[in-house]
C-alpha positions, 0 to 999 in steps of 0.5 A: 908534466905541466904545473896544473897536472903536477898540482893534481898529482900531489894527492896521488898514491903512485910513488913515481907520479908523486915524485915527479909531481913534487919536483915539477911543483918545486920548479914552477910553483908558487908559495901557495903550493908550499903547504901541499909540498911539505905535506910529503916531507915525512912520507913513508917512501924515501924517494918521495921524502927526498923529492919533497925536501928538494921541492920545498927547498927549490920552491922557497929559494926561487921565490925568495930570489924572485920576490925577496922585497915583496915578502914581509920580513917575518915571512922571509925569516920563516921561509929561511928557517924552513929551508935551513932545517930541511936542507943542510946543503942549501948553501950549495944551492944558493951558491949557484945564484951567487954567480949568476950573470943577473946582478939582481939575482946575485944580490937577492942570493946574498940577502937570502944568505942572511936568513940562514942563522945557524948554517956555519958555512954562511960566514965563509961565503960572506968572507969571499963576497966582501971581496966581490967586484960588484959594489952592491954585493960587497956592501950587502955582504958587509952589512950581513957580516956584522951579524955572523962574524965572531969578534976575533975574525973581524980582519976581513971587515977591517980591510974594507974600511978604505974601500973606494966605494962610500957605501961599502965603507959606511956598511963596514962601520955598521958591521964593526959596531955590530961586532961589539968588539971594543978593540976596533975603537982605535980604527974608528977614531981615525975616521972621525973626520971622514968627509962623507956624512953617512960614514962620519955619522956611523963612526960617531954612533959606533964609537959611542955604542962601543963605550967611547963616549967622548964624542960631543966635540966631534958631534958639534963640529958636524952640527955646525957644518955648512953642509945640510947632509952633514947637519942631518946626519949629525942630528940622526946620530943625536936621535940614536944615541941620545947624547945630551949637552946644552950645546947640542940641544940648542943647536938642534933647536936652532935647526927647527928654523931650517929651510931644509926639510931633511935638517928640520925633520931630523932636528925634530926627531933628535929633540923628541928623542932627547926628551929633556925639559929644554928639548921639549921646550924647543918642540913646544916652540915648533908647535906654537910656530906651526899653529901660528902659521896655520892661523895666518894661512886661514886668515891672511887678512888678520895678518895684514892688519897685524902687520900695520 
């Protein structure tokens, strides 16, 4: 049965044809077919109901796997809720994709797991995936672990703090912060000097949000680094936690003069987030300088005369 015939047969009263049509649309249909398929989820006939549930699950899962990044977050969440409510064994179906030879399909399957908020099996599956040989799979699984793992079960994440891949380590720190468990603070303190800018920034942000607020010296050390990535990350931390000291404000203000676009933009965001009289003063200075440059660009002759 081709897809067009199957769509037409969704309105038939013949149980056999309707059942086959549902399964065909589930395999080959698009999300535009979802409403017509779900209309049969409460059908009087058990075979039709089962086919409708299977078709709905297959249709949603296949489209999430194929078009995950094309769908709006709200739509992805809605589809996840529908899928989870209809099929408690959906983890088994996703599991087939988790071991696909196609790397992109495997990665999308991990992301789909993150949509299943109520399924108790998700945590178990993620615990296995954080040991996966594929770096992208590990990193994505770790990022999701912070949303699912109970604080008492964080050992599996701690074991990845020293993963050879920096993305995995950085995502591990984010997951640890997401757990909200202050017992991980001693672990994080050992990572305050990590040479990777993203990891170091994540560590300071996590420490602060977990209640260890004595990070100003570490933050200043990052701010005074000669590495622009380290500077940019430290400014990002300031914008996130809004830690105010005069020294931090002055250093952020100094970076408004940076030739590096990333550092400059992050300095502007940090000062805007701090929103103190001193930081606002630096922002006003930025605006004045910008206005002056615009006037010079519009009237270069005036600038030449003024320079004599």
